[in-house]
C-alpha positions, 0 to 999 in steps of 0.5 A, a space after each residue: 248935258 247936251 239937248 242935241 242927241 247924237 244919232 247913230 249916223 253922227 256917231 258912226 261918222 265920228 267913229 270913222 274919223 277917229 279910226 282914220 286918224 288912228 290909221 294915219 298915226 299907225 302908218 306914220 309910226 310904222 314908216 318911223 320904225 321901218 327907217 329906224 330898222 334901216 339905220 340898224 342895218 346899215 350900222 352893221 355894214 362898215 362898207 355900206 350897202 345897196 338899196 336892193 340889200 337893204 330892201 331884201 334884209 328888211 323884208 321891204 319893198 324896193 320902192 318903200 326902201 328907196 323912199 325911206 333912204 332917200 328922206 334919211 339921206 336928205 336929213 344927213 342920217 344917211 350918206 349916198 356913195 354915187 359910184 358904188 351906189 351904196 349907202 353909209 350911215 351919215 355924220 348926223 347919226 354921229 353927231 347925235 350919238 357924240 351929243 349923248 356921250 363923248 366917252 365911247 366909240 370914235 371920240 372915246 378912242 381919240 381922247 387919250 391922243 388928244 389929252 397927250 397933245 394938250 399936255 404938250 402944248 398947254 393949249 386946246 386940241 380939236 378933232 373934226 370930220 367933214 359933214 357936208 359943207 361944214 366941219 363937225 367937231 368930234 372931241 376937244 381937249 381944252 388946255 389948262 389955261 383959263 381961256 376956253 375954246 368955244 368949239 364943242 363937240 357936236 359943233 358945226 363950223 365953216 370949212 373956209 374960215 377954219 384950219 380944220 375945214 381947210 385941212 379936211 378940203 385940201 386933202 379930200 379926194 380930188 372930185 370932192 376937193 374940186 367940188 368943195 372949192 367951187 361950191 362952198 359959200 364964202 361968207 365972211 365971219 371976220 374981217 379976215 375970212 377969205 371970201 374970194 373963190 381964187 384966194 380960197 382956191 390958192 389957199 387950198 393949194 398952199 395947204 396941199 403944199 406945206 401939209 398943214 392949215 393955218 387960221 389967224 382970226 379968220 373964224 373968230 377974232 383973237 384966235 388962231 389955229 393950225 390943223 393937219 390931216 388924219 389920213 385913211 388907207 387911200 391917203 385922203 383926210 377923213 379927219 383933221 386934228 388942230 391946236 387952237 390958241 388966243 392970239 395974245 398967247 402964241 405967234 403963227 410962227 410958234 404955232 406952226 412949230 407944233 406941227 410935227 407934233 400933230 403930224 405924229 398924233 395924226 398918224 397914231 389917230 390914223 391907225 386907231 380910229 375907225 375910218 369913215 
């Protein structure tokens, strides 16, 4: 037992400190709840919503709503569309959901088509979307061969070194494509990676001309892939579909011969998938 008695003043001070701490914790919890509430509201708005609309529906002050949306946007949970001044759920939300289950929603809808492509090619089929300056693997079906492609669902990869990434850049809307070509950090992942800005610009132009993208050991030694865009109703790529193979099993020419099959599957995906 302590030989120092607690005075009323001391007890009051401790009580005030504990009360202040509890108040701060309650405040943080309350803000988390408000942020989650905004995400739920955005989930009900496939075309997005303005900050004013969300403020009104959430019954929050506009300043609070705007501040929370800014934080959610910085963390990738929300995307902001400057032209329409509207907010949408970000791909980080999808990424988290993807890691919980690959059997529902976007990934689940695409899965039968990916399986069918793999049955015909005997190789891995990959579906990706763009997440900022990266591509995000939505779903993947490995081939029956023992060699396994490492790009699992939820994986974030480079745009400039992958076939899916090149297709997403090449068939983005004009403004986004131009911005990505200039802003992407062209870091080398292998000795075959494109690191020169002008060379990358030429590569994207070539992809647009021929309608598909090729990766030949640029992202991972010993692997090559071919990808095609999955178009939305505006004619821009909201996803890309690829076949990936080890170099010892298929030449670039044989891989390119699979493009019509991928394009047919991409057209079916375009009709069936909820477009981002």
